[in-house]
N, C-alpha and C positions, 0 to 999 in steps of 0.2 A: 636255281636260285640257291643262294648260299644261306646256310642256317647260322644266324648270329644270336648269340645268347646275351641279352642286355641286362639280364637280371643282376649279376654281380656288380655291374657298373651303377645300376640304379640304387642298389643297396649301399654302395660306397658313397654315392652322391647324397643319399639320405643321411648317412652317418656324418658326412662333412657338414651338411646343412644343420643337423641336430647339434653338432659340436659348435658350429658357428652361432646357432640360436642360443645355446647354453652360454657361450662366451659373451654374446650380446647381453643376455639376461643377467649374467654375473656382473658384467661392467655396469649395466643399468642399475642393478641392486646396489653395487658398491658406490656408484655416483649418487643414488638416492640416499643411502646411508651417510655418505660424506656430506650431502646437502643438509640432511636432518641434524647431524652432529654440528655442522657450522651454524645452522639456524638456532639450535638450542644454545650454542655458545654465544652467538650474537644476542639473543634475548636475555641470557643471563648477564651478559656484559652491560646491556641497557638497564636491566633491573638494578645491578650494583651501582651503576652511574646515578640512577634516580634516587637510590637509597642514600648515596653520598650527598646528593643535592638536598634531600629531605633532612639529612643530619645537619648539614651546614645551615639550612633555614631554621631548623629547631634551635640550633646554637645561637643564631643571630636573633631569633625571636626571644630567646631567653635573656640575651644581652639587652635587647630593647626593653623587655619587661623590667629588668633591673633599673635601667635608665629611667623608665617611666615612674618606677616607685621612688627613685631619688628625686625626680622632678616633683612628684606629688608631695614628698616630704618637704622639699624646698618651698613649694607653694604654701604649705601649712605653716612653715616657719616664718615665711614672708608675711602671711596673714596675721600671725601672732605678733610679729614685730610691728606691723602697721597698727594693729589694735592697741599695743602698748604705746606707740608713738601718739596715737589719737587721744588716749587717756592722759598721757603726760601733757600734750598740747592743751587739752581741755582744762587740766588742772593749772597749767601755767596761765591760761586765759582767765580762769576764775579767781585766781589769787587776788588781783585788784578789785574784783567784783565784791568780795566780802567786806573789804574796807569801804567801798562805795555804799553798800547796804547799810553798814553801821552809821556812816556819815549822814546819810539821808534819814535814817531812823532818828538820829539826834535832832535833826531839823524838824521832823513832823510831830515829835512828842512835845506838848505844850507844858508850861509850868503847871503844877498841881497834879501831874500824872506821873506815877512811878511804876516802872516795869519790874516785875518779880522774876519771871522766867521768859525766856525766848528760845524757840526751837525752830529749826528749818528742816523741811522734808521736801526735797525737790525744789520747786519754786514757790512753795507755800511756807510762810512764816506764821507760827502761832505765838501770840503774845498773851501773858497773863500779868495783870497789874492792878493797881489801885488808883483811884481818881478822888479829888476832893469833892467833885460835884459831877452831875450828868453832863453839864455844858462843856466841861473839859474833855470828856470822852467824845462828844460831838465835834468839838473843835479839832481834835486829833483825827477823827475820821475825815473831816473836810480837808485837812492838810494832806492826808494820805491820798485822797481822790485828786487833789491838785498836783500831787508829786508826779514826775515823770519816771520815777524809779519804782513805784508801787501801784498796784491795780486791785480793784475788787475788794475793799475792806468789808469784812463780814463779822459783825458783832454777834457772837454766839450766845453769850451769857453776861448778864449784869445782875449782881446781888448786892444788896445793902451790906456795908461793912463799916463800922464806926471807928476804925483805926485812924482815920484822917478827919474826923469830925462827924457832925450830924448828917450831912449830905454825902458822906463818903460811900464809895461803891467799889466792889471788886468785879473786874470784867475779864472776859475771854474774847480775843479778837484774832481773826485770821486774815491775812493779807497776802497777795501774790506779788512776787518780784516781776516787774515788767521786763520784757525782752528789750535789749539795748536798741535804740533807734538813732539813726544819724551818727553813729560812732564810726570813725575812720581809723584804720590801723596804719600806722607809719613805723616801719622797721620792726614789725612784730609786736609793738606795744600799742594798745588801744588808747585813742585820744578821746578825752571827755568833750562833750559838746558845750560845756560851760565856759 
């Protein structure tokens, strides 16, 4: 039998397998390193994209906040304008009311009654005056009660005052201006029911 030494062949085969293994290991490590670098690049790219989106959203939110502030300012201005218009309309509507109050006041004050002061606060009119006798004050109160312009006459004080004679009196009277009833408005001007 022939003697064959397989030892060098085995060693060379081991070296080749080792080289092959190291080559595969290097390729695998290189592929892993490339994959990790690609993954990091991809994640950074997504982070940058998301940050750009967030910046755009923040910019749009700031723009919308500015618009919301402008809208709130416009709403405040609108409310102020509406309040002014309401006051103006109320004043325009009340202008003839003062004339009607004085006109009705002339009708309810009988002869022998003289008014010294007249003041109005809201819907309440305070009268201070003099009468020749108590029955003149009573006649005036009855006329006020029958008037559709005035309500609730309240005689707060009667004091004897002899300026108008022996039965003369000084009086304080409060009356309320009645809310208009049955008034229709045509073309913005109220029409009296008389």
